[in-house]
C-alpha positions as CSV (number, residue, x, y, z in Angstrom):
1,M,0.1,-46.2,1.1
2,K,-0.6,-50.1,0.5
3,K,-3.9,-51.3,2.2
4,Y,-2.9,-54.0,4.6
5,K,-5.3,-56.5,6.8
6,Y,-4.2,-59.1,9.5
7,D,-5.6,-61.3,12.2
8,I,-4.8,-60.8,15.8
9,I,-4.9,-64.1,17.4
10,D,-6.1,-64.6,21.4
11,L,-6.9,-61.0,21.8
12,D,-9.4,-60.8,24.9
13,C,-9.7,-57.2,26.2
14,A,-11.4,-54.5,24.5
15,A,-8.9,-52.0,26.2
16,C,-5.9,-53.8,25.5
17,A,-7.4,-53.2,21.8
18,K,-7.6,-49.9,21.6
19,E,-3.8,-49.5,23.2
20,V,-2.7,-51.4,20.6
21,E,-4.3,-49.6,17.6
22,E,-3.0,-46.4,19.2
23,A,0.2,-47.6,19.2
24,I,0.1,-49.0,15.7
25,N,-1.1,-45.2,14.6
26,K,2.1,-44.2,16.2
27,I,4.7,-45.7,14.0
28,N,5.7,-43.5,11.5
29,G,4.5,-44.5,8.4
30,I,1.5,-46.4,9.2
31,Q,-1.9,-44.5,9.3
32,N,-5.6,-45.1,10.0
33,C,-4.9,-48.4,12.0
34,I,-8.1,-50.1,13.1
35,V,-7.8,-52.7,15.5
36,N,-11.2,-54.3,15.4
37,F,-11.8,-56.5,18.9
38,G,-14.9,-58.3,17.8
39,T,-13.6,-59.7,14.8
40,G,-9.9,-60.0,15.7
41,K,-8.8,-58.0,12.7
42,I,-6.2,-55.4,12.1
43,T,-6.8,-53.1,9.5
44,L,-4.3,-50.1,8.1
45,E,-2.4,-48.3,5.5
46,S,1.2,-48.4,5.4
47,E,4.2,-47.5,3.4
48,L,6.5,-49.6,5.2
49,E,8.1,-52.8,3.6
50,N,8.2,-54.3,6.6
51,T,4.7,-53.6,8.0
52,L,4.3,-56.9,9.8
53,E,7.5,-57.3,11.9
54,E,6.4,-53.6,13.0
55,I,3.2,-54.3,14.1
56,R,4.7,-57.6,16.0
57,K,7.0,-55.8,17.6
58,V,4.4,-53.1,19.1
59,V,1.6,-56.1,20.0
60,A,4.6,-58.2,21.8
61,K,4.6,-55.0,23.9
62,I,1.4,-54.4,24.8
63,E,-0.3,-57.7,24.5
64,P,2.7,-60.5,24.6
65,D,-0.1,-63.5,24.2
66,C,-1.4,-62.5,20.9
67,T,0.0,-63.6,17.4
68,I,-0.4,-61.1,14.6
69,K,-1.5,-63.7,11.2
70,L,-2.0,-62.8,7.8
71,P,-5.5,-63.8,6.8
72,E,-4.5,-66.3,4.5
73,E,-2.0,-68.2,7.0
74,D,-3.2,-71.6,8.3
75,K,-4.8,-71.0,11.6
76,K,-3.6,-74.3,13.2
77,E,-5.4,-75.4,16.6
78,S,-2.7,-75.1,19.1
79,R,-3.2,-77.0,22.1
80,D,-4.2,-75.0,25.3
81,Y,-1.4,-74.6,27.0
82,G,-3.1,-72.3,29.8
83,I,-5.1,-75.5,30.8
84,I,-1.9,-77.5,31.1
85,R,-0.1,-74.8,33.1
86,L,-2.7,-74.5,35.5
87,S,-3.1,-78.1,36.0
88,I,0.7,-77.9,37.0
89,G,-0.1,-75.1,39.2
90,I,-2.7,-77.3,41.1
91,I,-0.8,-79.9,41.8
92,L,2.1,-78.2,43.0
93,A,0.6,-76.2,45.5
94,I,-1.7,-79.4,46.8
95,I,1.9,-81.1,47.3
96,G,3.3,-77.4,49.0
97,L,0.4,-77.1,51.2
98,S,-0.7,-80.1,52.3
99,K,2.4,-81.4,53.4
100,I,2.7,-84.6,51.9
101,I,6.7,-83.7,52.0
102,P,7.8,-83.5,56.0
103,N,10.3,-81.8,54.8
104,E,9.3,-78.0,55.6
105,I,11.9,-76.5,52.9
106,L,11.1,-78.4,50.2
107,S,7.1,-77.9,50.8
108,N,8.2,-73.9,50.4
109,I,9.4,-74.8,47.3
110,F,6.8,-76.4,46.2
111,T,4.8,-73.5,47.1
112,V,7.1,-71.0,45.6
113,G,6.7,-73.0,42.3
114,A,3.2,-73.3,42.1
115,Y,3.1,-69.3,42.5
116,A,5.8,-68.8,40.1
117,I,3.9,-71.3,37.3
118,L,0.6,-69.8,38.3
119,L,1.5,-65.8,38.2
120,Y,4.1,-66.5,35.2
121,R,1.7,-65.1,32.2
122,T,0.8,-62.3,34.5
123,F,3.7,-61.3,36.0
124,I,5.6,-61.1,32.5
125,K,2.7,-59.4,31.0
126,S,2.6,-56.7,33.3
127,I,6.3,-55.9,33.0
128,K,6.2,-55.5,29.2
129,Q,3.3,-53.3,29.8
130,L,4.6,-51.3,32.4
131,R,7.5,-50.7,29.7
132,G,5.0,-49.6,27.6
133,K,3.6,-47.2,30.7
134,I,0.5,-49.1,30.7
135,I,-0.9,-50.2,33.8
136,D,-4.0,-52.5,34.0
137,E,-5.7,-55.2,35.9
138,N,-2.1,-57.8,35.5
139,L,-0.4,-55.6,38.0
140,L,-3.0,-55.5,40.3
141,M,-3.3,-59.4,40.7
142,V,0.9,-59.2,40.7
143,I,0.9,-56.6,43.5
144,S,-1.8,-58.8,45.4
145,C,-0.6,-62.3,44.8
146,I,3.0,-61.6,46.0
147,G,2.0,-59.1,48.9
148,A,-0.5,-62.0,50.3
149,Y,2.5,-63.9,50.3
150,L,4.7,-62.0,51.7
151,V,2.1,-61.2,54.8
152,G,1.8,-64.6,55.4
153,E,-1.6,-65.4,53.5
154,I,-0.1,-67.8,51.2
155,L,-3.7,-70.0,50.5
156,E,-5.5,-66.9,49.4
157,G,-2.7,-65.4,47.3
158,L,-2.8,-69.1,45.4
159,M,-6.4,-68.6,44.9
160,V,-6.5,-65.3,43.9
161,I,-4.1,-66.1,41.1
162,L,-5.3,-69.3,40.3
163,L,-9.4,-68.2,39.9
164,F,-8.0,-65.0,38.1
165,E,-6.3,-67.3,35.7
166,I,-9.5,-70.0,35.6
167,G,-11.4,-66.7,34.7
168,K,-9.4,-65.7,31.9
169,V,-9.6,-69.1,30.2
170,L,-13.2,-69.4,30.2
171,E,-13.2,-65.1,29.3
172,A,-11.4,-66.2,26.6
173,K,-13.6,-69.4,25.6
174,A,-16.7,-67.2,26.0
175,I,-15.2,-64.3,23.5
176,S,-14.4,-67.0,21.1
177,K,-17.8,-68.8,21.5
178,S,-19.0,-65.1,20.4
179,R,-16.8,-64.6,17.7
180,K,-18.0,-67.8,16.2
181,S,-21.8,-67.3,16.8
182,I,-21.4,-64.0,14.8
183,K,-18.8,-65.7,12.2
184,D,-21.6,-68.5,11.3
185,L,-24.4,-65.9,11.6
186,M,-22.8,-64.7,8.0
187,D,-20.8,-67.8,6.9
188,I,-22.3,-66.9,3.1
189,K,-18.7,-66.3,1.1
190,P,-18.9,-68.7,-2.0
191,K,-16.3,-71.0,-1.9
192,Y,-16.1,-72.0,-6.3
193,A,-18.0,-70.9,-9.3
194,N,-19.2,-73.4,-12.4
195,L,-17.4,-71.2,-15.2
196,K,-19.1,-72.6,-19.0
197,G,-16.1,-72.1,-21.3
198,E,-17.1,-71.3,-25.2
199,N,-17.7,-75.1,-26.3
200,G,-20.0,-75.9,-23.4
201,E,-17.4,-77.4,-21.1
202,T,-17.4,-76.2,-17.6
203,K,-15.1,-75.8,-14.7
204,Q,-14.6,-74.6,-11.0
205,V,-12.9,-71.8,-10.5
206,E,-12.3,-69.1,-7.9
207,P,-15.4,-66.5,-8.0
208,Q,-12.2,-63.9,-8.0
209,E,-11.9,-65.5,-11.6
210,V,-14.9,-64.7,-13.4
211,K,-15.4,-61.9,-15.2
212,I,-18.6,-59.6,-15.8
213,G,-20.1,-61.2,-18.8
214,D,-19.4,-64.7,-18.3
215,T,-21.7,-67.6,-17.7
216,I,-21.7,-69.7,-14.8
217,I,-23.6,-72.4,-13.7
218,V,-25.6,-73.3,-10.8
219,K,-26.6,-76.7,-9.8
220,E,-29.4,-77.4,-7.1
221,G,-27.7,-77.0,-3.5
222,E,-25.0,-74.8,-4.6
223,E,-24.2,-71.2,-3.8
224,I,-24.6,-68.6,-6.3
225,P,-21.5,-66.8,-6.2
226,L,-21.4,-63.9,-7.8
227,D,-24.7,-60.8,-8.8
228,G,-25.8,-61.7,-12.7
229,I,-29.1,-62.4,-14.7
230,V,-30.7,-66.1,-15.6
231,I,-30.2,-66.3,-18.9
232,S,-31.6,-69.7,-19.3
233,G,-33.4,-72.3,-16.7
234,N,-35.7,-71.9,-13.6
235,A,-34.8,-72.5,-9.8
236,S,-36.0,-71.8,-6.5
237,L,-33.8,-69.8,-4.5
238,N,-33.2,-69.5,-0.5
239,T,-32.1,-66.0,0.2
240,S,-32.1,-66.4,3.8
241,A,-28.8,-65.7,4.5
242,L,-29.1,-62.3,3.1
243,T,-32.6,-61.2,4.0
244,G,-33.0,-63.4,7.1
245,E,-36.6,-64.8,5.4
246,T,-37.1,-68.2,4.9
247,K,-39.1,-67.8,1.9
248,L,-38.3,-68.9,-1.6
249,Y,-37.9,-66.6,-4.7
250,E,-39.1,-68.0,-8.0
251,V,-36.2,-67.2,-10.5
252,S,-36.6,-68.0,-14.7
253,K,-35.1,-65.9,-17.5
254,D,-34.4,-62.4,-17.1
255,S,-34.3,-62.9,-13.7
256,S,-31.7,-60.7,-11.7
257,V,-30.1,-62.8,-9.0
258,L,-27.7,-62.1,-5.9
259,S,-24.5,-63.9,-4.9
260,G,-25.0,-65.9,-1.3
261,S,-28.3,-67.1,-2.5
262,I,-28.7,-70.9,-2.3
263,N,-30.3,-73.0,-5.5
264,Q,-32.8,-75.2,-3.3
265,N,-34.0,-76.8,-6.7
266,G,-33.5,-76.3,-10.5
267,L,-30.9,-75.6,-12.7
268,I,-30.0,-71.9,-13.9
269,E,-27.4,-70.4,-16.0
270,I,-26.6,-67.0,-15.0
271,K,-24.5,-64.5,-16.6
272,V,-22.3,-62.3,-14.7
273,T,-23.2,-58.7,-14.0
274,T,-20.5,-57.6,-11.0
275,I,-17.0,-59.0,-10.3
276,Y,-16.6,-60.6,-7.0
277,E,-15.3,-57.3,-4.9
278,N,-18.3,-55.5,-5.7
279,G,-20.9,-58.2,-5.7
280,T,-23.8,-58.6,-2.8
281,V,-22.4,-61.6,-0.9
282,N,-18.9,-59.4,-0.5
283,R,-20.3,-56.1,0.2
284,I,-22.4,-57.9,3.1
285,L,-19.1,-59.6,4.6
286,E,-17.6,-56.1,4.9
287,L,-20.1,-54.2,6.5
288,V,-20.3,-57.1,9.0
289,E,-16.5,-57.1,9.4
290,K,-16.3,-52.9,9.5
291,A,-19.1,-52.9,11.8
292,T,-17.6,-52.9,15.1
293,D,-14.4,-50.5,14.1
294,K,-16.9,-47.6,15.0
295,K,-16.7,-46.7,18.8
296,A,-20.3,-46.3,20.5
297,K,-19.8,-43.1,22.7
298,T,-20.6,-45.4,26.0
299,E,-17.9,-47.9,24.9
300,T,-15.3,-44.8,24.0
301,Y,-15.8,-43.5,28.0
302,V,-15.3,-47.0,29.6
303,S,-11.8,-47.3,27.0
304,K,-10.9,-43.7,28.4
305,L,-11.7,-44.3,32.1
306,A,-9.8,-47.8,31.9
307,K,-6.6,-45.5,31.7
308,I,-6.9,-43.7,34.7
309,Y,-8.8,-45.8,36.7
310,T,-6.2,-48.6,37.4
311,P,-3.3,-45.8,38.4
312,I,-6.3,-44.6,40.7
313,V,-7.0,-47.6,42.7
314,I,-3.0,-48.1,43.2
315,I,-2.7,-44.8,45.0
316,L,-5.9,-45.3,46.9
317,A,-4.6,-48.8,47.7
318,L,-1.2,-47.2,48.8
319,I,-3.1,-44.7,51.3
320,V,-4.8,-47.8,52.6
321,A,-1.6,-49.7,53.3
322,I,0.5,-46.8,54.9
323,F,-2.1,-44.4,56.8
324,M,-4.6,-46.7,57.8
325,P,-2.1,-47.8,61.3
326,I,-2.1,-44.2,61.9
327,L,-5.8,-43.1,61.8
328,V,-7.1,-46.4,62.4
329,Q,-6.4,-47.3,66.6
330,G,-5.5,-51.1,66.8
331,I,-4.9,-52.0,63.2
332,N,-0.7,-52.7,62.5
333,Y,0.8,-52.6,58.6
334,S,0.3,-56.4,58.2
335,E,-3.5,-55.9,58.4
336,S,-3.7,-52.7,56.6
337,I,-1.4,-53.9,54.0
338,Y,-3.5,-57.2,53.4
339,R,-6.6,-54.7,53.3
340,A,-4.9,-52.4,50.8
341,L,-3.9,-55.9,48.4
342,T,-7.7,-56.9,49.1
343,F,-8.8,-53.6,47.7
344,L,-6.6,-54.4,44.4
345,V,-8.0,-57.5,44.0
346,I,-11.8,-56.2,43.8
347,A,-11.1,-53.1,41.7
348,C,-10.0,-54.8,38.6
349,P,-11.9,-53.8,35.7
350,C,-12.3,-56.8,33.8
351,S,-16.0,-57.1,33.7
352,I,-16.7,-53.5,32.9
353,A,-13.8,-53.3,29.8
354,I,-15.2,-56.9,28.5
355,S,-18.9,-56.8,28.6
356,V,-19.3,-53.2,26.8
357,P,-17.9,-53.9,23.1
358,L,-18.6,-57.6,23.5
359,S,-22.5,-56.4,24.0
360,Y,-22.3,-54.1,21.0
361,F,-21.0,-57.0,18.9
362,S,-23.5,-59.1,19.6
363,G,-26.0,-56.6,19.1
364,I,-24.7,-56.3,15.8
365,G,-24.7,-60.2,15.0
366,K,-28.4,-60.8,16.4
367,A,-29.3,-57.9,14.2
368,S,-27.6,-59.4,10.9
369,K,-29.1,-62.7,11.1
370,K,-32.5,-60.9,11.0
371,G,-31.3,-59.1,7.6
372,I,-30.2,-55.8,9.4
373,L,-27.0,-54.7,8.7
374,I,-25.6,-52.3,11.0
375,K,-23.0,-50.6,10.2
376,G,-21.4,-49.3,14.0
377,S,-21.9,-50.2,17.2
378,D,-22.6,-46.3,17.7
379,F,-25.2,-46.5,15.0
380,L,-26.4,-49.5,17.0
381,D,-26.7,-47.4,20.4
382,G,-28.4,-44.6,18.2
383,L,-31.6,-46.7,17.0
384,K,-33.1,-46.9,20.4
385,D,-32.8,-43.0,20.7
386,I,-35.0,-42.6,17.3
387,N,-37.9,-40.2,17.8
388,N,-38.1,-39.0,14.0
389,I,-38.1,-41.1,11.1
390,I,-38.4,-39.7,7.4
391,F,-39.5,-42.2,4.6
392,D,-39.0,-41.6,1.0
393,K,-41.9,-43.0,-1.1
394,T,-41.0,-45.0,-3.8
395,G,-39.3,-48.1,-3.4
396,T,-39.5,-47.5,0.4
397,I,-43.1,-46.9,1.7
398,T,-44.4,-48.3,-1.8
399,T,-43.1,-51.2,-4.0
400,G,-41.4,-49.5,-6.5
401,V,-42.7,-51.5,-9.2
402,F,-46.6,-50.1,-10.9
403,E,-49.4,-52.3,-11.3
404,V,-52.3,-51.8,-13.9
405,S,-54.8,-51.0,-11.4
406,E,-57.6,-49.8,-13.9
407,I,-58.5,-50.1,-17.5
408,N,-61.1,-47.4,-18.8
409,T,-63.0,-47.8,-21.9
410,L,-63.5,-44.5,-23.7
411,E,-65.5,-45.9,-26.4
412,S,-68.1,-48.2,-25.9
413,E,-67.2,-50.2,-29.5
414,L,-63.8,-51.0,-27.3
415,S,-63.4,-53.8,-24.3
416,E,-61.2,-53.1,-21.7
417,E,-59.0,-56.3,-23.3
418,D,-59.2,-54.8,-26.6
419,V,-57.4,-51.7,-24.6
420,L,-55.4,-53.6,-22.8
421,K,-54.0,-55.4,-26.4
422,Y,-53.8,-52.0,-28.3
423,V,-51.3,-50.5,-25.3
424,A,-49.4,-53.9,-25.0
425,L,-48.7,-54.1,-28.8
426,G,-47.1,-50.9,-29.1
427,E,-45.1,-51.2,-25.7
428,N,-43.8,-54.7,-26.2
429,Y,-40.9,-53.1,-27.6
430,S,-40.2,-50.9,-25.0
431,N,-37.3,-51.5,-21.4
432,H,-39.8,-48.7,-19.1
433,P,-40.8,-50.4,-16.4
434,L,-44.4,-49.3,-17.1
435,A,-44.3,-51.0,-20.0
436,K,-43.2,-54.3,-18.6
437,S,-46.1,-54.0,-16.2
438,I,-48.7,-53.6,-19.1
439,I,-47.2,-56.9,-20.5
440,N,-47.2,-58.6,-17.4
441,K,-50.9,-57.8,-17.3
442,Y,-51.8,-58.7,-20.8
443,S,-50.9,-62.6,-19.8
444,K,-51.8,-63.5,-23.9
445,E,-49.0,-63.8,-26.5
446,I,-48.4,-60.8,-28.1
447,D,-48.5,-61.2,-31.8
448,T,-46.4,-57.8,-33.4
449,S,-46.0,-59.5,-37.0
450,K,-48.6,-56.8,-38.1
451,V,-47.0,-54.0,-36.6
452,R,-46.0,-51.0,-38.8
453,N,-43.8,-47.9,-38.6
454,L,-43.9,-48.0,-34.6
455,K,-42.0,-44.8,-33.4
456,E,-41.0,-43.7,-29.7
457,I,-41.7,-39.8,-29.2
458,S,-39.3,-39.3,-26.5
459,G,-41.1,-37.9,-23.6
460,K,-44.6,-38.8,-25.0
461,G,-45.3,-41.6,-26.2
462,I,-45.2,-44.5,-29.0
463,E,-47.5,-44.2,-32.5
464,Y,-47.3,-47.4,-34.6
465,E,-49.9,-48.5,-37.4
466,I,-51.7,-51.6,-37.7
467,E,-54.7,-52.9,-40.2
468,S,-55.0,-49.3,-41.6
469,K,-55.1,-48.0,-38.0
470,K,-53.1,-45.2,-36.8
471,I,-52.6,-45.9,-32.8
472,K,-50.7,-43.6,-30.3
473,I,-50.3,-44.6,-27.0
474,G,-48.8,-41.9,-24.3
475,N,-49.6,-38.9,-21.5
476,K,-52.5,-36.8,-21.7
477,K,-50.8,-33.8,-23.8
478,F,-50.1,-36.2,-26.4
479,I,-53.1,-37.6,-27.5
480,E,-55.2,-34.0,-27.0
481,G,-52.7,-32.7,-29.4
482,T,-54.6,-34.7,-31.8
483,S,-57.7,-36.5,-30.7
484,K,-61.1,-35.1,-32.4
485,D,-62.8,-35.4,-28.9
486,K,-62.0,-34.3,-25.7
487,I,-60.3,-37.1,-23.4
488,K,-62.8,-37.6,-20.0
489,E,-61.2,-36.4,-17.2
490,I,-59.7,-39.5,-14.9
491,K,-59.3,-39.1,-11.5
492,T,-56.7,-40.9,-10.1
493,T,-53.0,-40.6,-8.1
494,G,-51.5,-42.9,-10.3
495,T,-50.1,-43.1,-13.9
496,V,-52.4,-42.7,-16.6
497,I,-51.3,-43.9,-20.2
498,Y,-54.1,-43.2,-22.9
499,L,-54.7,-44.9,-26.2
500,S,-55.5,-43.1,-29.3
501,I,-57.3,-44.7,-32.6
502,D,-57.4,-42.7,-35.7
503,N,-57.0,-39.5,-33.7
504,I,-59.8,-40.2,-31.4
505,A,-59.4,-41.0,-27.7
506,K,-60.4,-45.1,-27.1
507,G,-59.2,-45.8,-23.6
508,A,-56.9,-44.9,-20.8
509,I,-55.0,-47.5,-18.8
510,I,-54.1,-46.5,-14.9
511,L,-51.3,-47.6,-13.2
512,E,-50.3,-47.4,-9.7
513,D,-47.3,-47.7,-7.1
514,K,-48.8,-50.5,-4.6
515,I,-47.7,-50.0,-0.9
516,K,-45.9,-52.4,0.7
517,Q,-47.6,-55.2,2.6
518,N,-48.2,-54.5,6.0
519,T,-46.8,-51.0,5.7
520,K,-49.6,-49.3,7.2
521,E,-49.5,-52.4,10.5
522,N,-45.8,-51.5,11.0
523,I,-46.1,-47.7,11.0
524,E,-49.0,-47.9,13.6
525,K,-46.2,-49.7,15.6
526,L,-44.1,-46.8,15.3
527,N,-46.1,-44.5,16.1
528,K,-46.8,-46.5,19.6
529,L,-43.5,-46.3,20.4
530,G,-43.4,-42.4,20.3
531,I,-41.5,-41.9,16.9
532,T,-43.0,-39.1,14.5
533,N,-43.2,-40.4,10.9
534,R,-43.0,-38.4,7.7
535,I,-42.9,-38.7,4.5
536,F,-40.3,-37.0,1.9
537,T,-41.3,-37.6,-2.2
538,G,-40.6,-35.5,-5.4
539,D,-44.1,-37.3,-6.8
540,T,-47.2,-35.0,-7.2
541,K,-49.2,-33.6,-4.3
542,E,-52.1,-35.7,-5.0
543,T,-50.2,-38.8,-5.1
544,A,-48.0,-38.2,-2.1
545,E,-50.9,-37.7,0.0
546,A,-52.6,-40.8,-1.3
547,I,-50.0,-43.2,-0.5
548,A,-49.6,-41.4,3.0
549,K,-53.3,-41.6,3.8
550,K,-53.1,-45.5,3.2
551,S,-49.9,-45.9,5.3
552,G,-51.0,-44.2,8.0
553,I,-48.4,-41.2,7.6
554,K,-50.1,-37.6,8.9
555,E,-47.0,-35.6,7.8
556,V,-46.2,-35.3,3.9
557,K,-44.0,-33.3,2.0
558,S,-44.0,-33.4,-2.2
559,Q,-42.3,-32.0,-5.3
560,M,-39.0,-32.0,-3.5
561,L,-35.6,-32.3,-4.9
562,P,-32.6,-34.0,-3.1
563,Q,-31.5,-30.5,-2.0
564,D,-35.0,-29.7,-0.9
565,K,-35.4,-33.0,1.2
566,F,-31.6,-32.3,2.4
567,E,-32.7,-28.3,3.5
568,E,-36.0,-29.5,5.2
569,L,-34.5,-32.4,7.2
570,E,-31.2,-29.9,8.5
571,K,-34.1,-27.9,10.0
572,I,-35.5,-31.3,11.8
573,I,-32.5,-32.1,12.9
574,K,-31.8,-28.8,14.8
575,Q,-35.3,-28.7,16.1
576,N,-35.1,-31.9,17.5
577,Q,-34.9,-33.1,21.0
578,K,-31.8,-33.3,22.5
579,G,-30.4,-36.6,22.9
580,K,-32.9,-38.2,20.1
581,K,-32.0,-39.0,17.2
582,V,-33.8,-38.5,13.4
583,A,-33.4,-41.3,10.8
584,F,-33.5,-41.3,7.1
585,V,-35.3,-44.0,5.0
586,G,-34.4,-44.5,1.0
587,D,-33.1,-46.2,-1.7
588,G,-32.5,-43.9,-4.6
589,I,-29.3,-42.4,-5.6
590,N,-31.0,-39.2,-4.8
591,D,-31.4,-40.4,-1.2
592,S,-27.6,-40.2,-0.7
593,P,-27.2,-37.2,0.6
594,V,-30.0,-37.0,3.1
595,L,-28.9,-41.2,4.3
596,A,-25.3,-39.9,4.6
597,R,-26.8,-36.4,6.6
598,A,-29.4,-38.0,8.9
599,D,-28.2,-39.1,12.3
600,I,-29.0,-42.7,11.3
601,G,-29.7,-43.5,7.4
602,I,-31.4,-46.5,6.9
603,S,-31.3,-47.9,3.3
604,M,-33.4,-50.9,1.7
605,G,-30.5,-53.4,0.5
606,G,-32.5,-55.4,-1.9
607,V,-33.6,-52.4,-4.3
608,G,-31.6,-49.6,-3.1
609,A,-28.8,-47.9,-5.4
610,Q,-25.5,-48.7,-4.7
611,S,-25.0,-44.9,-3.3
612,A,-27.7,-45.3,-1.1
613,I,-26.4,-48.5,0.8
614,E,-23.0,-47.1,1.0
615,A,-24.5,-43.5,2.4
616,S,-26.3,-45.6,4.9
617,D,-25.5,-46.5,8.4
618,V,-27.8,-49.8,8.5
619,V,-29.0,-51.4,5.6
620,L,-32.2,-53.5,5.2
621,M,-31.7,-56.6,3.2
622,T,-35.4,-57.5,3.4
623,D,-37.1,-53.7,2.5
624,E,-39.3,-54.0,5.1
625,I,-39.8,-51.3,7.4
626,S,-40.6,-54.5,10.1
627,K,-36.9,-54.6,10.4
628,I,-36.6,-51.0,11.7
629,I,-38.9,-51.7,14.6
630,E,-36.8,-55.0,14.9
631,G,-33.6,-53.2,14.9
632,I,-34.8,-50.7,17.5
633,G,-35.8,-53.9,19.8
634,I,-32.5,-55.2,19.5
635,S,-30.7,-51.9,20.7
636,K,-32.7,-51.2,23.6
637,K,-31.7,-55.1,24.6
638,T,-27.9,-54.1,24.0
639,N,-28.3,-51.3,25.7
640,K,-30.3,-52.7,29.0
641,I,-27.9,-55.7,28.9
642,I,-25.0,-53.3,29.1
643,K,-26.6,-51.2,31.8
644,Q,-26.7,-54.4,33.9
645,N,-23.5,-55.3,33.1
646,L,-22.3,-52.3,34.5
647,L,-24.6,-51.6,37.6
648,F,-24.0,-55.2,39.0
649,S,-19.9,-54.7,38.3
650,I,-20.0,-51.6,39.5
651,G,-22.1,-52.3,42.7
652,I,-20.6,-55.4,43.3
653,K,-17.0,-53.8,43.5
654,I,-18.3,-50.9,45.9
655,I,-20.3,-52.7,48.1
656,I,-16.9,-55.5,48.6
657,L,-14.7,-52.6,48.6
658,A,-16.2,-50.8,51.8
659,L,-16.1,-54.4,53.4
660,S,-12.1,-54.7,52.9
661,I,-11.7,-51.3,54.0
662,L,-13.4,-52.3,57.1
663,G,-11.8,-55.9,57.1
664,L,-15.0,-57.9,56.9
665,S,-13.8,-58.9,53.4
666,N,-11.3,-61.4,52.3
667,M,-9.5,-62.5,49.1
668,W,-12.3,-64.9,48.4
669,Q,-14.7,-62.0,47.9
670,A,-12.4,-60.1,46.0
671,V,-11.2,-62.7,43.4
672,F,-15.7,-63.3,43.3
673,A,-15.6,-59.2,42.5
674,D,-13.3,-59.7,40.0
675,V,-13.6,-62.7,37.6
676,G,-16.3,-63.9,38.7
677,V,-18.8,-60.7,38.2
678,T,-16.4,-61.1,34.8
679,I,-17.9,-64.3,33.7
680,I,-21.4,-63.5,34.6
681,T,-21.5,-60.3,32.7
682,I,-19.9,-62.3,29.8
683,L,-22.9,-64.4,30.2
684,N,-25.2,-62.0,30.5
685,T,-24.4,-60.5,27.2
686,L,-24.4,-63.6,25.2
687,R,-28.2,-63.5,25.8
688,I,-28.1,-60.9,23.3
689,L,-27.6,-63.9,20.7
690,K,-30.9,-65.6,21.9
């Protein structure tokens, strides 16, 4: 089975997208087909040699106006034949109805011509869909317009199809605008890479051509095309396309950089660490593209409802047409048929079918702009229902970067700077994160020329000699084993590195993992939203409780293995309130199982492990807890607009349906209940993007 991806052009109906998806999945040799209405793409697996031809046949039956193209095919803008057809139809209708031509037969020919031109697209589409056993609003329009002509309501019939077609044009433009808005939000695909050759010359190549270990040059104003490490130069990077933040990120030698960042000033050489397909920018683009593949319950419900809605409406209209003259005195068949036709026009489900998926897609796009990547509309929908959040500690609540918080001297002859100097001399050869923190604290140049016999004792520490002194740096047990004096008890929730000189404890350096900025304020905001917050960590009880207290989280569980976190999460999910969601927020490889098990897994995209990002449902590109609050806000706004659209659509339809049966509304109100309501719901939906 090979994987294929195609663009589906002019797809303007969410329900039709679902029909296309189901039909393609029924083709022998094709499986796992997903038609993404939001992005206008089809992805599938196939073992057929003529996959594209088979798909085109299926799509032509369901959506004859749509075309299927390969992503790399040139998408030339075609003329808007819909507007041209509408213009010709209007001119013919004016000539036919205004009696400009005195000959009645010629006037009727012009009128029928107007009907034919305006109704052509809808008629052809309804016939093709009938062959595929699909009944939708297109058939309703055809029956209504032809019926209106036959009962003598020629003008109203023309207005029905004219406004319906105008609505379709505006609808398509609104959807196109929405898709373009989303596309623009994540238009971060790099165009080229400046590859440095062995002799120092550079040439522009496709990012896909660059291999791991190659050196690329990024000049001022250029986009970083691949993930890597800076090997020379300094620069200020704009990472807003990845994180949503406008603050510049300063980089220099040994700094890690992500593709999609823009070099605002400076010149840097980068050693590539990841091929393009696995790079940050490509992963983000794939996440956004796949985000609307998964359907939320509301959307799925509407899609299923559309299948039975239209046949029921047609049956009800037939009942009105046939039985009203029998049951209601003074009504003839001409009037009952007219009322039934009005009923059909009003009942079109366009506004419902289009507004729900468009709302979810807009919400996902809005979140992407804020640096919140949501992998599906069901997860966007679920964010508003979170009532329990469980946080990992390191890298989630805390920065994950240890800093020197305190230096203790255990002997008066040494100053704090002396203690730091001896420890820095030993740690200078280590790649351990704690060692780097100490070296960063010791701002002076480290002269290791006098260091002799340096050894690293695994799991304990480092020992070396300098100026006839025997130095030991390590944990408490390592120092106590040789120290002549008892080490003073140092009460701390951080990590302690002890210094021993000639077997006598001389000092200690305390390193702590600081909590992220504004963590306490963000936890308070989550509490106000009625969310219970907890910490699950593998760290010691003392450290976990200290971090929990600083961050304002009351419930904490410590010294947990990955399986402990998983089991405890299971209990919380089972005991949770029905209809509510449990979220887990983490960043490490060990968090992957719980991220996958949680109702909504939220990972840190900046510092998070690849496995954690893949296992999660929501990725926070800035690693900020505040983004969870923003995500919940976007979810609530999206849900609110969906409810507004559904209530407005259904409410207007019910009112005018009742009026049409009573004979108090005509085709004009029917058209408003269909096309007008659809346009209003689309415009309301686009407010999500603001």
